C-alpha positions in Angstrom: 0.0 0.0 -0.1 1.0 3.5 -0.8 0.8 6.9 1.2 0.0 10.1 -0.7 0.7 13.4 0.8 -1.9 16.0 -0.1 -2.2 19.7 0.9 -5.7 20.8 1.4 -7.3 24.2 2.3 -8.1 24.6 6.0 -11.7 25.0 5.5 -11.9 21.5 3.6 -9.5 19.8 6.2 -11.9 20.9 9.0 -14.8 19.3 7.2 -12.8 16.0 6.8 -11.8 16.0 10.4 -15.2 16.5 11.8 -16.6 13.8 9.5 -18.8 16.0 7.2 -16.6 15.7 4.1 -16.0 12.0 3.3 -15.0 12.3 -0.4 -12.0 14.3 -1.5 -12.0 15.5 -5.1 -8.8 15.7 -7.1 -8.0 15.9 -10.8 -6.2 12.7 -12.1 -2.7 13.9 -12.1 -0.3 11.1 -13.1 1.0 10.8 -9.5 -2.5 9.8 -8.4 -3.2 7.3 -11.2 -2.5 4.2 -9.1 -4.5 5.2 -6.0 -6.6 2.2 -4.7 -8.6 1.1 -1.8 -6.3 0.5 1.2 -3.9 3.3 0.3 -3.4 6.2 2.8 -3.7 9.9 2.4 -1.8 12.2 4.6 -3.4 15.6 4.6 -1.2 18.7 5.3 1.6 16.4 6.6 -0.3 15.1 9.7 -3.8 13.8 9.2 -3.9 10.2 7.8 -7.0 8.6 6.3 -7.4 5.3 4.5 -8.9 5.2 1.1 -12.2 3.1 1.1 -12.4 3.4 -2.7 -11.6 5.6 -5.7 -14.1 6.7 -8.3 -12.7 7.8 -11.7 -14.7 10.2 -13.9 -13.9 12.0 -17.2 -14.9 15.3 -15.9 -16.6 17.2 -13.0 -20.1 17.0 -14.5 -19.8 13.2 -14.5 -18.6 13.3 -10.9 -21.5 15.4 -9.8 -24.1 13.1 -11.5 -22.5 10.0 -9.9 -21.5 11.0 -6.3 -23.3 12.7 -3.5 -22.3 16.4 -3.6 -23.1 16.6 0.2 -20.2 14.2 0.9 -17.7 16.4 -1.1 -18.9 19.9 -0.3 -21.3 19.7 2.6 -21.6 23.5 3.2 -23.1 24.2 -0.2 -23.6 21.0 -2.2 -25.7 22.7 -4.9 -22.7 24.8 -5.9 -20.1 22.0 -6.0 -19.6 22.1 -9.8 -19.0 25.9 -9.7 -16.5 25.6 -6.8 -14.6 22.8 -8.5 -14.3 24.8 -11.7 -13.0 27.9 -9.7 -10.3 25.6 -8.2 -9.3 23.7 -11.3 -9.0 25.3 -14.8 -10.4 23.3 -17.9 -6.9 21.8 -18.8 -6.7 20.2 -15.4 -10.3 19.0 -15.5 -9.4 17.3 -18.8 -6.9 15.0 -17.0 -9.9 13.3 -15.4 -11.4 13.5 -12.0 -11.0 11.3 -8.9 -13.5 10.9 -6.0 -11.5 9.7 -3.1 -13.7 8.0 -0.6 -12.2 8.2 2.9 -12.7 5.9 5.8 -14.7 7.5 8.6 -11.6 7.9 10.8 -7.8 8.2 10.5 -5.9 5.3 9.0 -4.4 4.4 12.4 -7.9 3.8 13.8 -8.8 1.6 11.0 -5.8 -0.8 11.6 
């Protein structure tokens, strides 16, 4: 199993830590291509979560149609698509999109 180090904005990290955000969205950069269930994500160098599964989509529209927006952006799920497109420009979205399903607690608690 592999560990991925990801930086995340404080507002989104808080939602993960309090259990409201259970899916992290990333564009499919080559370094994330091999992500699989059982791998670990370390957010901001300290908060570890185990991957329950990874959904792969061609674009944000397909992601929003297939996954529950409340699990990705609980504070304003109806605007998830707009927020994602503000974060990632079209050329990044064109790489594909990952829905990274996190276990409810840190990886250490899952062991």
